[in-house]
N, C-alpha and C positions, 0 to 999 in steps of 0.2 A: 504493500500500500504506500502511496506517496506520502511525503513528509507533512503535507498540509492536512491537519486534523479535520478541516471542514469538508473533506471529501465524504465523511460519514455524517450526514445531517438530515434533518427533516425539512421539507419545503413548506413553510407555513404561510401560504398565500391563498387560503381557501376562498376569501372574498373575491379576489381577482379571478380565480378559476371559475367560481359560480357565475360570474358575469359574462363569461365567454361562451359563444355558441359551440356545440359539440364538434361540428365539422372543423372549426378553426383549431380547437384543442387537439384534435386528432392529427391535423396537418402539422402543427407545431411539434407535437410529440414525435412524429415520424422523422422530421428533419433532425431533431436532437438525437434520436436513436441512430440515424445514419452517420452522424458525426462521430459516434463512438468508433466506427471503423477507421475514420480519418485520423483520429487520435492514435490509434494503434499503429497506423502506418508511419506516423512521426516517430513513435517509439522504436519501430524496426529500423527506420532510417538512422537514428542516433546509434543504434547497436552496430550498424555497418561502419559508421564514422569512428566509433571507439576502436574497432579493430584496425582501421587505417591509421589512427593516431598512434596506436601501439607500435605499428610497423615503421612509421616515418618520423616519429618524435613529437612529444607533447609535454607541456608543463603540467604539474600535478593539479593545479586549480582548474585548468580546462578539462582535464580528464574527469575530475570530480563533478563538474557541472554537466558534462555529457552523460555520465553514469546516472546522475540524478534525473536527467531528462528522460531516460529510458523508463525509469520507474514512475515519474510524474505523469507521463503520457498514458500509461496504463491506468493510473488513477483517474485521469480525465475521461477515459473511455467509460469507466464505471459511473462516473458522475453524470455523463450524458445519458446513459441508460436509466439511471435512477431518476433523473429529471423527467425523462420521457414517460416513465411509469407514473410519476406524480401528476403529470399533466392530463393523461387520458386513462389511467388506471390499468394499463396493459403491460404485463411483464414481458420483456423481450429477451431473446437468447443472446449470448455473447457473440460478437461478430464472427462470421465464417472466415476460414483461412483465405488469403488472397496473395497474389504475386506482388512483389515490391520492385518498382522501377528505380534503378540507380543510374543516373546519367554517366555515360562513358566518355563524353567529351572527345568524340572522334577516336574512340579506342585508345585513349591516353593510358600509358602504362602506370602502374602504381608508383607514386612519387609524392613528395611533399606538396607539389602543386595540385595534384588531383585531390589529395586529402583536404587541402585548404579550400579548393573550389566547392567540395561537398559541404564543408562546415560553413563556409560563407553563404552558400545558398540556403542552408537550413536555418542558421542562426542569425546572420547579419541581415538577411532578407526576410525569409518567411516568419521567423519568430519576432523579429523587430517590427515588421509590418503588423503582426498579430497584436502586439501591444497597443498600437494606435487604434486598430480596428475594434478591439475589445473595449477600450476606453470610450470610443464613439458609440458603440452599441449600447453600453450601459446608460448613456444619457437618455435614450428613448425607451428603455426597458421598464415595464410596469409590473411584471411578474417578479415578486420578491425572490422566488426560488431560482428563476433564470438569472436575475441580477447577482445573486449569491454565487451561482455557478460561474458566471463570467468573471467575477472578482477573484474567485479561487484560481481559475485558469490563468488569469492575468498575472497574479502573484508569481506563478511558476514560469510563465513565458518570459518575464523580465530576466530571470536567471538563465533561461535557455539562450536568450539573445546574447547575454554576456559571454557565453562560451566562444562564439565566433569572434567577437571583438577582442577578447583576451588572447585568443590564438593569433590574430593578426598583429597584436602588440608584442608577441613573444619572439624570441630569437629563432624559433623554428620556421618563421616566415621571413625569408631574406628579402633584401631589396629586389633581387632578380625575380624571385617568386611573385612579389607584389606587382612588378611590371607585367608579368604574365597574367596575373589575376585581372588587372585592369583591362586587358584585351577581351576577357570573357564577361565583364560586367553587363554589357548590353544584353547578351544571351541569357545571363542569369536573371536579370530583371524581367525580360520577356517571358521566360519560363515560369517565374513566380506569379506574374499577373495572369497568365493563361491558366495555371492551376487554380488560382483563387476564383476566377470566373467560372471555371468548370464546376468547382465544388459548390458554388452558390447559384448555379443556373436554375435550381428548383425554387428559387425565391425571387420571382420577377417583380413583385411589388412590395410596398412598405407595410402590407397587411399584418405581417408577423413581427414587426419591429418591437412591439410591446412584449414579445416573448424572447427578446435578445437575438432576433434573427433579422438583421437589416436586409434590404433587397440587394440583388447582385450589383446594381448600379451604385448603390451606396457603398457596398463593400469595395468596389473598384475605386471609387473616389477616395475612400479612407486609405486604401493601399497606396494610391498615387501621392497622397499627402505625406504618408510616412516615408516614401522613397525620396520625395522632394525635401522634406524638412529634417529627416533623421539619417536615412541610409546614405544618400550621396554625400552629405557633409561628413558623415562618419568615415566613409572611404577616403575622402580628401584629407581628413585629419590623420589617417593611418598611412598616408603617402601613396594612396592608390588613386591615380588621376585617370579618368576614363573619358572617352569621347562623349560629348553631349548631343551629337547630331544623329544618334541612332533613334529609330522610331519609338522604342520602348522608353528610353530615357527622356526623349523629347516630350512624350505624352505625359510623363510624370512631372515635367518641368515646363509648364505652359509659358 
């Protein structure tokens, strides 16, 4: 179980639940349950990164953060299932096994660069973006249970994001590796945005924002805000200067 004790909790928002039509509750519950599988995929992704870090070099603090992330994301999956059950009263099974896509970057061999790219994509992009998205989602959430779940997940995502930035600041990522990372940033940004849009495609409107589920357009806007205000300045601070004329970076920096 993840370190955050609020994973085990009751969702005491009966008044809000009673005010919502059954069809809306069922739809919100189904999306939260679906997200359990997405959380497990993140856990699996960090497990791959941990092996790569072992093989190519890592500071203890980064390794600890990544190991925590594997555990935390399993806790997030259970939290999503618990919230879904609270919303519509239906107990759902643990997510089915599925394949895990690990980017190969044109069949790049195992190396400090490939490890850094995987961790940058996961932490500096996906998890850093998630922090902004979760904060924005909480502003419109009326369900106390959903808001508590978002806050719990956010607390962990902040730590997961730190893993990538701490690795970039370490001696294991040399200036030469940073120059190579910079060449891949537009590709990483594009992949992150595409994944986010795909994951939120089932939420076309703001109807479920009160359940902590902003629309796909809102999610994309929040992600682009995070890229513009946090991610790209973070890369610049770490000595990773990338082209700003690529479509994905340009879209995040209007």
